[in-house]
mmCIF file of the N, C-alpha and C atoms, coordinates in Angstrom:
data_MODEL
# 
_entry.id   MODEL 
# 
loop_
_atom_site.group_PDB 
_atom_site.id 
_atom_site.type_symbol 
_atom_site.label_atom_id 
_atom_site.label_alt_id 
_atom_site.label_comp_id 
_atom_site.label_asym_id 
_atom_site.label_entity_id 
_atom_site.label_seq_id 
_atom_site.pdbx_PDB_ins_code 
_atom_site.Cartn_x 
_atom_site.Cartn_y 
_atom_site.Cartn_z 
_atom_site.occupancy 
_atom_site.B_iso_or_equiv 
_atom_site.pdbx_formal_charge 
_atom_site.auth_seq_id 
_atom_site.auth_comp_id 
_atom_site.auth_asym_id 
_atom_site.auth_atom_id 
_atom_site.pdbx_PDB_model_num 
ATOM 1   N N  . MET A 1 1  ? 29.605 7.856   42.681  1.00 0.00 ? 1  MET A N  1 
ATOM 2   C CA . MET A 1 1  ? 29.588 8.028   41.347  1.00 0.00 ? 1  MET A CA 1 
ATOM 3   C C  . MET A 1 1  ? 28.538 6.799   40.723  1.00 0.00 ? 1  MET A C  1 
ATOM 4   N N  . ALA A 1 2  ? 29.979 6.047   40.015  1.00 0.00 ? 2  ALA A N  1 
ATOM 5   C CA . ALA A 1 2  ? 29.357 4.970   39.728  1.00 0.00 ? 2  ALA A CA 1 
ATOM 6   C C  . ALA A 1 2  ? 27.716 4.217   40.380  1.00 0.00 ? 2  ALA A C  1 
ATOM 7   N N  . SER A 1 3  ? 28.193 3.977   41.383  1.00 0.00 ? 3  SER A N  1 
ATOM 8   C CA . SER A 1 3  ? 27.102 3.109   41.706  1.00 0.00 ? 3  SER A CA 1 
ATOM 9   C C  . SER A 1 3  ? 25.333 3.888   41.957  1.00 0.00 ? 3  SER A C  1 
ATOM 10  N N  . SER A 1 4  ? 26.065 5.930   41.598  1.00 0.00 ? 4  SER A N  1 
ATOM 11  C CA . SER A 1 4  ? 24.201 6.047   41.511  1.00 0.00 ? 4  SER A CA 1 
ATOM 12  C C  . SER A 1 4  ? 24.111 6.185   40.036  1.00 0.00 ? 4  SER A C  1 
ATOM 13  N N  . ILE A 1 5  ? 24.904 5.826   38.579  1.00 0.00 ? 5  ILE A N  1 
ATOM 14  C CA . ILE A 1 5  ? 24.696 5.519   37.532  1.00 0.00 ? 5  ILE A CA 1 
ATOM 15  C C  . ILE A 1 5  ? 23.842 3.977   37.510  1.00 0.00 ? 5  ILE A C  1 
ATOM 16  N N  . ALA A 1 6  ? 24.883 3.344   38.053  1.00 0.00 ? 6  ALA A N  1 
ATOM 17  C CA . ALA A 1 6  ? 24.215 2.070   38.457  1.00 0.00 ? 6  ALA A CA 1 
ATOM 18  C C  . ALA A 1 6  ? 22.374 1.948   38.631  1.00 0.00 ? 6  ALA A C  1 
ATOM 19  N N  . ARG A 1 7  ? 22.505 2.885   40.021  1.00 0.00 ? 7  ARG A N  1 
ATOM 20  C CA . ARG A 1 7  ? 20.520 2.674   40.143  1.00 0.00 ? 7  ARG A CA 1 
ATOM 21  C C  . ARG A 1 7  ? 19.956 3.411   39.261  1.00 0.00 ? 7  ARG A C  1 
ATOM 22  N N  . ARG A 1 8  ? 20.561 4.785   38.671  1.00 0.00 ? 8  ARG A N  1 
ATOM 23  C CA . ARG A 1 8  ? 19.648 5.200   37.733  1.00 0.00 ? 8  ARG A CA 1 
ATOM 24  C C  . ARG A 1 8  ? 19.364 4.447   36.295  1.00 0.00 ? 8  ARG A C  1 
ATOM 25  N N  . VAL A 1 9  ? 20.316 3.236   36.193  1.00 0.00 ? 9  VAL A N  1 
ATOM 26  C CA . VAL A 1 9  ? 19.998 2.998   34.817  1.00 0.00 ? 9  VAL A CA 1 
ATOM 27  C C  . VAL A 1 9  ? 19.228 1.521   35.615  1.00 0.00 ? 9  VAL A C  1 
ATOM 28  N N  . GLN A 1 10 ? 19.161 1.024   36.600  1.00 0.00 ? 10 GLN A N  1 
ATOM 29  C CA . GLN A 1 10 ? 18.367 -0.416  36.714  1.00 0.00 ? 10 GLN A CA 1 
ATOM 30  C C  . GLN A 1 10 ? 17.038 0.134   37.341  1.00 0.00 ? 10 GLN A C  1 
ATOM 31  N N  . LYS A 1 11 ? 16.481 1.625   37.451  1.00 0.00 ? 11 LYS A N  1 
ATOM 32  C CA . LYS A 1 11 ? 15.815 2.203   37.879  1.00 0.00 ? 11 LYS A CA 1 
ATOM 33  C C  . LYS A 1 11 ? 14.957 1.670   36.700  1.00 0.00 ? 11 LYS A C  1 
ATOM 34  N N  . ARG A 1 12 ? 15.548 2.510   35.866  1.00 0.00 ? 12 ARG A N  1 
ATOM 35  C CA . ARG A 1 12 ? 14.862 2.725   34.037  1.00 0.00 ? 12 ARG A CA 1 
ATOM 36  C C  . ARG A 1 12 ? 14.150 1.225   33.706  1.00 0.00 ? 12 ARG A C  1 
ATOM 37  N N  . ARG A 1 13 ? 15.592 0.487   33.698  1.00 0.00 ? 13 ARG A N  1 
ATOM 38  C CA . ARG A 1 13 ? 14.855 -0.826  33.795  1.00 0.00 ? 13 ARG A CA 1 
ATOM 39  C C  . ARG A 1 13 ? 13.578 -1.534  34.090  1.00 0.00 ? 13 ARG A C  1 
ATOM 40  N N  . ASP A 1 14 ? 13.803 -0.984  35.858  1.00 0.00 ? 14 ASP A N  1 
ATOM 41  C CA . ASP A 1 14 ? 12.658 -1.944  35.920  1.00 0.00 ? 14 ASP A CA 1 
ATOM 42  C C  . ASP A 1 14 ? 11.424 -0.829  35.755  1.00 0.00 ? 14 ASP A C  1 
ATOM 43  N N  . ALA A 1 15 ? 11.200 0.452   35.283  1.00 0.00 ? 15 ALA A N  1 
ATOM 44  C CA . ALA A 1 15 ? 10.251 1.126   35.115  1.00 0.00 ? 15 ALA A CA 1 
ATOM 45  C C  . ALA A 1 15 ? 9.548  0.316   33.537  1.00 0.00 ? 15 ALA A C  1 
ATOM 46  N N  . LEU A 1 16 ? 10.718 0.134   32.874  1.00 0.00 ? 16 LEU A N  1 
ATOM 47  C CA . LEU A 1 16 ? 10.146 -0.416  31.346  1.00 0.00 ? 16 LEU A CA 1 
ATOM 48  C C  . LEU A 1 16 ? 9.685  -1.721  31.811  1.00 0.00 ? 16 LEU A C  1 
ATOM 49  N N  . ARG A 1 17 ? 10.205 -2.610  32.013  1.00 0.00 ? 17 ARG A N  1 
ATOM 50  C CA . ARG A 1 17 ? 9.826  -3.904  32.773  1.00 0.00 ? 17 ARG A CA 1 
ATOM 51  C C  . ARG A 1 17 ? 8.566  -3.736  33.433  1.00 0.00 ? 17 ARG A C  1 
ATOM 52  N N  . ALA A 1 18 ? 7.980  -2.628  34.360  1.00 0.00 ? 18 ALA A N  1 
ATOM 53  C CA . ALA A 1 18 ? 6.806  -2.693  34.579  1.00 0.00 ? 18 ALA A CA 1 
ATOM 54  C C  . ALA A 1 18 ? 5.433  -2.082  33.784  1.00 0.00 ? 18 ALA A C  1 
ATOM 55  N N  . ALA A 1 19 ? 6.438  -1.477  32.917  1.00 0.00 ? 19 ALA A N  1 
ATOM 56  C CA . ALA A 1 19 ? 5.377  -1.874  31.242  1.00 0.00 ? 19 ALA A CA 1 
ATOM 57  C C  . ALA A 1 19 ? 5.103  -2.135  30.732  1.00 0.00 ? 19 ALA A C  1 
ATOM 58  N N  . GLY A 1 20 ? 5.709  -3.453  30.882  1.00 0.00 ? 20 GLY A N  1 
ATOM 59  C CA . GLY A 1 20 ? 5.776  -5.113  30.170  1.00 0.00 ? 20 GLY A CA 1 
ATOM 60  C C  . GLY A 1 20 ? 6.396  -4.960  28.804  1.00 0.00 ? 20 GLY A C  1 
ATOM 61  N N  . LEU A 1 21 ? 7.712  -4.228  29.195  1.00 0.00 ? 21 LEU A N  1 
ATOM 62  C CA . LEU A 1 21 ? 8.460  -4.074  28.247  1.00 0.00 ? 21 LEU A CA 1 
ATOM 63  C C  . LEU A 1 21 ? 9.838  -5.200  28.696  1.00 0.00 ? 21 LEU A C  1 
ATOM 64  N N  . ARG A 1 22 ? 10.613 -5.898  28.062  1.00 0.00 ? 22 ARG A N  1 
ATOM 65  C CA . ARG A 1 22 ? 11.316 -6.843  28.361  1.00 0.00 ? 22 ARG A CA 1 
ATOM 66  C C  . ARG A 1 22 ? 13.119 -6.207  26.950  1.00 0.00 ? 22 ARG A C  1 
ATOM 67  N N  . PRO A 1 23 ? 14.451 -6.665  27.946  1.00 0.00 ? 23 PRO A N  1 
ATOM 68  C CA . PRO A 1 23 ? 15.432 -6.011  27.099  1.00 0.00 ? 23 PRO A CA 1 
ATOM 69  C C  . PRO A 1 23 ? 15.395 -7.595  25.885  1.00 0.00 ? 23 PRO A C  1 
ATOM 70  N N  . VAL A 1 24 ? 15.895 -6.942  24.997  1.00 0.00 ? 24 VAL A N  1 
ATOM 71  C CA . VAL A 1 24 ? 16.007 -8.144  24.170  1.00 0.00 ? 24 VAL A CA 1 
ATOM 72  C C  . VAL A 1 24 ? 17.888 -7.292  23.511  1.00 0.00 ? 24 VAL A C  1 
ATOM 73  N N  . GLN A 1 25 ? 17.939 -8.259  22.344  1.00 0.00 ? 25 GLN A N  1 
ATOM 74  C CA . GLN A 1 25 ? 19.317 -8.507  22.459  1.00 0.00 ? 25 GLN A CA 1 
ATOM 75  C C  . GLN A 1 25 ? 19.754 -7.961  21.279  1.00 0.00 ? 25 GLN A C  1 
ATOM 76  N N  . ILE A 1 26 ? 20.452 -7.684  19.722  1.00 0.00 ? 26 ILE A N  1 
ATOM 77  C CA . ILE A 1 26 ? 19.778 -8.128  18.474  1.00 0.00 ? 26 ILE A CA 1 
ATOM 78  C C  . ILE A 1 26 ? 21.260 -7.498  17.883  1.00 0.00 ? 26 ILE A C  1 
ATOM 79  N N  . TRP A 1 27 ? 21.976 -8.777  17.031  1.00 0.00 ? 27 TRP A N  1 
ATOM 80  C CA . TRP A 1 27 ? 23.014 -8.966  16.354  1.00 0.00 ? 27 TRP A CA 1 
ATOM 81  C C  . TRP A 1 27 ? 22.639 -8.248  15.279  1.00 0.00 ? 27 TRP A C  1 
ATOM 82  N N  . VAL A 1 28 ? 23.856 -7.473  14.982  1.00 0.00 ? 28 VAL A N  1 
ATOM 83  C CA . VAL A 1 28 ? 23.855 -6.858  13.209  1.00 0.00 ? 28 VAL A CA 1 
ATOM 84  C C  . VAL A 1 28 ? 25.014 -6.933  12.706  1.00 0.00 ? 28 VAL A C  1 
ATOM 85  N N  . PRO A 1 29 ? 24.817 -7.004  10.820  1.00 0.00 ? 29 PRO A N  1 
ATOM 86  C CA . PRO A 1 29 ? 26.353 -6.878  10.760  1.00 0.00 ? 29 PRO A CA 1 
ATOM 87  C C  . PRO A 1 29 ? 27.201 -5.548  10.872  1.00 0.00 ? 29 PRO A C  1 
ATOM 88  N N  . ASP A 1 30 ? 28.379 -6.325  10.958  1.00 0.00 ? 30 ASP A N  1 
ATOM 89  C CA . ASP A 1 30 ? 29.581 -4.282  11.366  1.00 0.00 ? 30 ASP A CA 1 
ATOM 90  C C  . ASP A 1 30 ? 29.661 -4.456  9.975   1.00 0.00 ? 30 ASP A C  1 
ATOM 91  N N  . THR A 1 31 ? 29.123 -2.657  10.013  1.00 0.00 ? 31 THR A N  1 
ATOM 92  C CA . THR A 1 31 ? 28.967 -2.045  8.518   1.00 0.00 ? 31 THR A CA 1 
ATOM 93  C C  . THR A 1 31 ? 30.311 -1.742  8.567   1.00 0.00 ? 31 THR A C  1 
ATOM 94  N N  . ARG A 1 32 ? 31.168 -1.842  9.091   1.00 0.00 ? 32 ARG A N  1 
ATOM 95  C CA . ARG A 1 32 ? 32.809 -1.180  9.367   1.00 0.00 ? 32 ARG A CA 1 
ATOM 96  C C  . ARG A 1 32 ? 34.336 -2.283  8.436   1.00 0.00 ? 32 ARG A C  1 
ATOM 97  N N  . ARG A 1 33 ? 33.645 -3.548  8.667   1.00 0.00 ? 33 ARG A N  1 
ATOM 98  C CA . ARG A 1 33 ? 34.282 -4.712  8.645   1.00 0.00 ? 33 ARG A CA 1 
ATOM 99  C C  . ARG A 1 33 ? 34.310 -4.701  6.956   1.00 0.00 ? 33 ARG A C  1 
ATOM 100 N N  . PRO A 1 34 ? 35.837 -4.642  6.623   1.00 0.00 ? 34 PRO A N  1 
ATOM 101 C CA . PRO A 1 34 ? 36.262 -5.150  5.768   1.00 0.00 ? 34 PRO A CA 1 
ATOM 102 C C  . PRO A 1 34 ? 35.373 -5.971  4.820   1.00 0.00 ? 34 PRO A C  1 
ATOM 103 N N  . GLY A 1 35 ? 35.047 -5.261  2.967   1.00 0.00 ? 35 GLY A N  1 
ATOM 104 C CA . GLY A 1 35 ? 34.047 -6.648  2.250   1.00 0.00 ? 35 GLY A CA 1 
ATOM 105 C C  . GLY A 1 35 ? 32.870 -6.475  2.409   1.00 0.00 ? 35 GLY A C  1 
ATOM 106 N N  . PHE A 1 36 ? 32.424 -5.528  3.425   1.00 0.00 ? 36 PHE A N  1 
ATOM 107 C CA . PHE A 1 36 ? 31.139 -5.217  3.591   1.00 0.00 ? 36 PHE A CA 1 
ATOM 108 C C  . PHE A 1 36 ? 30.375 -4.803  2.502   1.00 0.00 ? 36 PHE A C  1 
ATOM 109 N N  . SER A 1 37 ? 30.663 -3.787  1.701   1.00 0.00 ? 37 SER A N  1 
ATOM 110 C CA . SER A 1 37 ? 30.352 -2.965  1.448   1.00 0.00 ? 37 SER A CA 1 
ATOM 111 C C  . SER A 1 37 ? 30.047 -3.875  0.069   1.00 0.00 ? 37 SER A C  1 
ATOM 112 N N  . GLU A 1 38 ? 31.322 -4.218  -0.567  1.00 0.00 ? 38 GLU A N  1 
ATOM 113 C CA . GLU A 1 38 ? 30.967 -5.033  -1.391  1.00 0.00 ? 38 GLU A CA 1 
ATOM 114 C C  . GLU A 1 38 ? 29.753 -6.654  -1.349  1.00 0.00 ? 38 GLU A C  1 
ATOM 115 N N  . GLU A 1 39 ? 29.946 -7.218  -0.539  1.00 0.00 ? 39 GLU A N  1 
ATOM 116 C CA . GLU A 1 39 ? 29.018 -8.069  -0.102  1.00 0.00 ? 39 GLU A CA 1 
ATOM 117 C C  . GLU A 1 39 ? 27.209 -7.669  -0.141  1.00 0.00 ? 39 GLU A C  1 
ATOM 118 N N  . CYS A 1 40 ? 27.348 -6.134  0.117   1.00 0.00 ? 40 CYS A N  1 
ATOM 119 C CA . CYS A 1 40 ? 25.565 -5.513  0.020   1.00 0.00 ? 40 CYS A CA 1 
ATOM 120 C C  . CYS A 1 40 ? 25.845 -5.482  -1.445  1.00 0.00 ? 40 CYS A C  1 
ATOM 121 N N  . ARG A 1 41 ? 26.437 -5.086  -2.007  1.00 0.00 ? 41 ARG A N  1 
ATOM 122 C CA . ARG A 1 41 ? 26.570 -5.091  -3.611  1.00 0.00 ? 41 ARG A CA 1 
ATOM 123 C C  . ARG A 1 41 ? 26.814 -6.412  -3.955  1.00 0.00 ? 41 ARG A C  1 
ATOM 124 N N  . ARG A 1 42 ? 26.796 -7.449  -3.969  1.00 0.00 ? 42 ARG A N  1 
ATOM 125 C CA . ARG A 1 42 ? 26.525 -8.953  -3.891  1.00 0.00 ? 42 ARG A CA 1 
ATOM 126 C C  . ARG A 1 42 ? 25.185 -9.416  -4.292  1.00 0.00 ? 42 ARG A C  1 
ATOM 127 N N  . GLN A 1 43 ? 25.183 -8.735  -2.928  1.00 0.00 ? 43 GLN A N  1 
ATOM 128 C CA . GLN A 1 43 ? 23.458 -9.819  -2.947  1.00 0.00 ? 43 GLN A CA 1 
ATOM 129 C C  . GLN A 1 43 ? 22.525 -8.533  -3.234  1.00 0.00 ? 43 GLN A C  1 
ATOM 130 N N  . ALA A 1 44 ? 22.314 -7.427  -3.472  1.00 0.00 ? 44 ALA A N  1 
ATOM 131 C CA . ALA A 1 44 ? 21.800 -6.624  -4.222  1.00 0.00 ? 44 ALA A CA 1 
ATOM 132 C C  . ALA A 1 44 ? 21.549 -6.600  -5.801  1.00 0.00 ? 44 ALA A C  1 
ATOM 133 N N  . ARG A 1 45 ? 22.591 -7.612  -6.386  1.00 0.00 ? 45 ARG A N  1 
ATOM 134 C CA . ARG A 1 45 ? 22.604 -7.866  -7.902  1.00 0.00 ? 45 ARG A CA 1 
ATOM 135 C C  . ARG A 1 45 ? 22.587 -8.843  -7.958  1.00 0.00 ? 45 ARG A C  1 
ATOM 136 N N  . LEU A 1 46 ? 22.141 -9.930  -7.042  1.00 0.00 ? 46 LEU A N  1 
ATOM 137 C CA . LEU A 1 46 ? 21.223 -10.796 -6.968  1.00 0.00 ? 46 LEU A CA 1 
ATOM 138 C C  . LEU A 1 46 ? 19.606 -10.815 -7.299  1.00 0.00 ? 46 LEU A C  1 
ATOM 139 N N  . VAL A 1 47 ? 18.926 -9.711  -6.022  1.00 0.00 ? 47 VAL A N  1 
ATOM 140 C CA . VAL A 1 47 ? 18.007 -9.501  -6.043  1.00 0.00 ? 47 VAL A CA 1 
ATOM 141 C C  . VAL A 1 47 ? 17.433 -8.997  -6.729  1.00 0.00 ? 47 VAL A C  1 
ATOM 142 N N  . ALA A 1 48 ? 18.172 -8.164  -7.447  1.00 0.00 ? 48 ALA A N  1 
ATOM 143 C CA . ALA A 1 48 ? 17.720 -7.976  -8.932  1.00 0.00 ? 48 ALA A CA 1 
ATOM 144 C C  . ALA A 1 48 ? 17.742 -8.671  -10.021 1.00 0.00 ? 48 ALA A C  1 
ATOM 145 N N  . VAL A 1 49 ? 18.385 -9.274  -10.037 1.00 0.00 ? 49 VAL A N  1 
ATOM 146 C CA . VAL A 1 49 ? 18.030 -10.323 -11.100 1.00 0.00 ? 49 VAL A CA 1 
ATOM 147 C C  . VAL A 1 49 ? 17.220 -10.941 -10.774 1.00 0.00 ? 49 VAL A C  1 
ATOM 148 N N  . SER A 1 50 ? 17.277 -11.609 -9.386  1.00 0.00 ? 50 SER A N  1 
ATOM 149 C CA . SER A 1 50 ? 16.013 -12.969 -9.819  1.00 0.00 ? 50 SER A CA 1 
ATOM 150 C C  . SER A 1 50 ? 14.782 -11.700 -9.708  1.00 0.00 ? 50 SER A C  1 
ATOM 151 N N  . ASP A 1 51 ? 14.233 -10.394 -9.124  1.00 0.00 ? 51 ASP A N  1 
ATOM 152 C CA . ASP A 1 51 ? 13.319 -9.692  -9.361  1.00 0.00 ? 51 ASP A CA 1 
ATOM 153 C C  . ASP A 1 51 ? 12.600 -9.283  -11.449 1.00 0.00 ? 51 ASP A C  1 
ATOM 154 N N  . ARG A 1 52 ? 13.859 -9.688  -12.009 1.00 0.00 ? 52 ARG A N  1 
ATOM 155 C CA . ARG A 1 52 ? 13.792 -9.145  -12.960 1.00 0.00 ? 52 ARG A CA 1 
ATOM 156 C C  . ARG A 1 52 ? 13.371 -10.127 -13.891 1.00 0.00 ? 52 ARG A C  1 
ATOM 157 N N  . ALA A 1 53 ? 13.692 -11.948 -13.324 1.00 0.00 ? 53 ALA A N  1 
ATOM 158 C CA . ALA A 1 53 ? 13.306 -13.227 -13.341 1.00 0.00 ? 53 ALA A CA 1 
ATOM 159 C C  . ALA A 1 53 ? 11.723 -13.207 -13.085 1.00 0.00 ? 53 ALA A C  1 
ATOM 160 N N  . ASP A 1 54 ? 11.174 -12.586 -12.193 1.00 0.00 ? 54 ASP A N  1 
ATOM 161 C CA . ASP A 1 54 ? 10.029 -13.107 -11.612 1.00 0.00 ? 54 ASP A CA 1 
ATOM 162 C C  . ASP A 1 54 ? 8.744  -12.190 -12.481 1.00 0.00 ? 54 ASP A C  1 
ATOM 163 N N  . ARG A 1 55 ? 8.036  -12.809 -13.556 1.00 0.00 ? 55 ARG A N  1 
ATOM 164 C CA . ARG A 1 55 ? 7.072  -12.332 -13.890 1.00 0.00 ? 55 ARG A CA 1 
ATOM 165 C C  . ARG A 1 55 ? 6.208  -12.279 -12.904 1.00 0.00 ? 55 ARG A C  1 
ATOM 166 N N  . ASP A 1 56 ? 5.436  -12.576 -11.820 1.00 0.00 ? 56 ASP A N  1 
ATOM 167 C CA . ASP A 1 56 ? 4.410  -12.052 -10.901 1.00 0.00 ? 56 ASP A CA 1 
ATOM 168 C C  . ASP A 1 56 ? 4.768  -11.272 -9.918  1.00 0.00 ? 56 ASP A C  1 
ATOM 169 N N  . LEU A 1 57 ? 5.852  -10.792 -9.847  1.00 0.00 ? 57 LEU A N  1 
ATOM 170 C CA . LEU A 1 57 ? 6.379  -10.388 -9.129  1.00 0.00 ? 57 LEU A CA 1 
ATOM 171 C C  . LEU A 1 57 ? 5.884  -8.402  -9.449  1.00 0.00 ? 57 LEU A C  1 
ATOM 172 N N  . ASP A 1 58 ? 5.449  -7.850  -10.252 1.00 0.00 ? 58 ASP A N  1 
ATOM 173 C CA . ASP A 1 58 ? 5.147  -6.599  -10.626 1.00 0.00 ? 58 ASP A CA 1 
ATOM 174 C C  . ASP A 1 58 ? 3.504  -6.871  -10.476 1.00 0.00 ? 58 ASP A C  1 
ATOM 175 N N  . ALA A 1 59 ? 2.673  -7.537  -10.696 1.00 0.00 ? 59 ALA A N  1 
ATOM 176 C CA . ALA A 1 59 ? 1.550  -7.644  -10.365 1.00 0.00 ? 59 ALA A CA 1 
ATOM 177 C C  . ALA A 1 59 ? 1.207  -7.702  -8.894  1.00 0.00 ? 59 ALA A C  1 
ATOM 178 N N  . PHE A 1 60 ? 1.976  -9.270  -8.004  1.00 0.00 ? 60 PHE A N  1 
ATOM 179 C CA . PHE A 1 60 ? 1.947  -8.914  -6.605  1.00 0.00 ? 60 PHE A CA 1 
ATOM 180 C C  . PHE A 1 60 ? 2.191  -7.797  -6.174  1.00 0.00 ? 60 PHE A C  1 
ATOM 181 N N  . LEU A 1 61 ? 3.422  -6.585  -6.369  1.00 0.00 ? 61 LEU A N  1 
ATOM 182 C CA . LEU A 1 61 ? 3.360  -5.472  -5.734  1.00 0.00 ? 61 LEU A CA 1 
ATOM 183 C C  . LEU A 1 61 ? 2.758  -4.812  -6.126  1.00 0.00 ? 61 LEU A C  1 
ATOM 184 N N  . ASP A 1 62 ? 1.882  -4.363  -7.223  1.00 0.00 ? 62 ASP A N  1 
ATOM 185 C CA . ASP A 1 62 ? 0.659  -3.383  -7.813  1.00 0.00 ? 62 ASP A CA 1 
ATOM 186 C C  . ASP A 1 62 ? -0.394 -3.662  -6.323  1.00 0.00 ? 62 ASP A C  1 
ATOM 187 N N  . ALA A 1 63 ? -0.600 -5.161  -6.509  1.00 0.00 ? 63 ALA A N  1 
ATOM 188 C CA . ALA A 1 63 ? -2.218 -5.526  -5.585  1.00 0.00 ? 63 ALA A CA 1 
ATOM 189 C C  . ALA A 1 63 ? -1.488 -5.485  -4.235  1.00 0.00 ? 63 ALA A C  1 
ATOM 190 N N  . ALA A 1 64 ? -0.552 -5.463  -3.403  1.00 0.00 ? 64 ALA A N  1 
ATOM 191 C CA . ALA A 1 64 ? -0.619 -4.946  -2.333  1.00 0.00 ? 64 ALA A CA 1 
ATOM 192 C C  . ALA A 1 64 ? -0.489 -3.378  -2.483  1.00 0.00 ? 64 ALA A C  1 
ATOM 193 N N  . LEU A 1 65 ? -0.276 -2.208  -3.549  1.00 0.00 ? 65 LEU A N  1 
ATOM 194 C CA . LEU A 1 65 ? -0.176 -0.884  -3.260  1.00 0.00 ? 65 LEU A CA 1 
ATOM 195 C C  . LEU A 1 65 ? -1.644 -0.625  -2.981  1.00 0.00 ? 65 LEU A C  1 
ATOM 196 N N  . ASP A 1 66 ? -2.269 -1.194  -3.721  1.00 0.00 ? 66 ASP A N  1 
ATOM 197 C CA . ASP A 1 66 ? -4.077 -1.253  -3.997  1.00 0.00 ? 66 ASP A CA 1 
ATOM 198 C C  . ASP A 1 66 ? -4.664 -1.689  -2.185  1.00 0.00 ? 66 ASP A C  1 
ATOM 199 N N  . ASP A 1 67 ? -3.869 -2.344  -1.820  1.00 0.00 ? 67 ASP A N  1 
ATOM 200 C CA . ASP A 1 67 ? -4.363 -3.099  -0.446  1.00 0.00 ? 67 ASP A CA 1 
ATOM 201 C C  . ASP A 1 67 ? -4.201 -1.549  -0.015  1.00 0.00 ? 67 ASP A C  1 
ATOM 202 N N  . LEU A 1 68 ? -3.230 -1.265  0.651   1.00 0.00 ? 68 LEU A N  1 
ATOM 203 C CA . LEU A 1 68 ? -2.626 -0.040  1.713   1.00 0.00 ? 68 LEU A CA 1 
ATOM 204 C C  . LEU A 1 68 ? -3.465 1.147   0.820   1.00 0.00 ? 68 LEU A C  1 
ATOM 205 N N  . ASP A 1 69 ? -3.788 1.295   -0.191  1.00 0.00 ? 69 ASP A N  1 
ATOM 206 C CA . ASP A 1 69 ? -4.642 2.597   -0.781  1.00 0.00 ? 69 ASP A CA 1 
ATOM 207 C C  . ASP A 1 69 ? -6.567 2.209   -0.099  1.00 0.00 ? 69 ASP A C  1 
ATOM 208 N N  . ARG A 1 70 ? -6.448 1.583   -0.304  1.00 0.00 ? 70 ARG A N  1 
ATOM 209 C CA . ARG A 1 70 ? -8.158 1.425   0.259   1.00 0.00 ? 70 ARG A CA 1 
ATOM 210 C C  . ARG A 1 70 ? -8.118 0.718   1.692   1.00 0.00 ? 70 ARG A C  1 
ATOM 211 N N  . ALA A 1 71 ? -6.287 0.535   2.379   1.00 0.00 ? 71 ALA A N  1 
ATOM 212 C CA . ALA A 1 71 ? -6.827 0.842   3.890   1.00 0.00 ? 71 ALA A CA 1 
ATOM 213 C C  . ALA A 1 71 ? -7.395 1.844   4.611   1.00 0.00 ? 71 ALA A C  1 
ATOM 214 N N  . PRO A 1 72 ? -8.415 1.723   5.514   1.00 0.00 ? 72 PRO A N  1 
ATOM 215 C CA . PRO A 1 72 ? -9.122 2.836   6.533   1.00 0.00 ? 72 PRO A CA 1 
ATOM 216 C C  . PRO A 1 72 ? -7.870 3.592   7.245   1.00 0.00 ? 72 PRO A C  1 
ATOM 217 N N  . GLU A 1 73 ? -7.941 4.921   7.153   1.00 0.00 ? 73 GLU A N  1 
ATOM 218 C CA . GLU A 1 73 ? -6.926 5.162   7.392   1.00 0.00 ? 73 GLU A CA 1 
ATOM 219 C C  . GLU A 1 73 ? -7.282 5.681   9.313   1.00 0.00 ? 73 GLU A C  1 
# 
């Protein structure tokens, strides 16, 4: 049984590689880890303070939205 599953997985991987794709491993923060939520809040506060202090940010964001509005569909 396990060899049948392994063959099916290998066949799928081979098909993906033949389509020009390659596997990539991505490590992300463990959201279950103690302190994760507190760290997110801490970083969000730092960003908010920084954003409020950046006088050019609103103009930059408005210009970016204007560019999106003018983008061809």
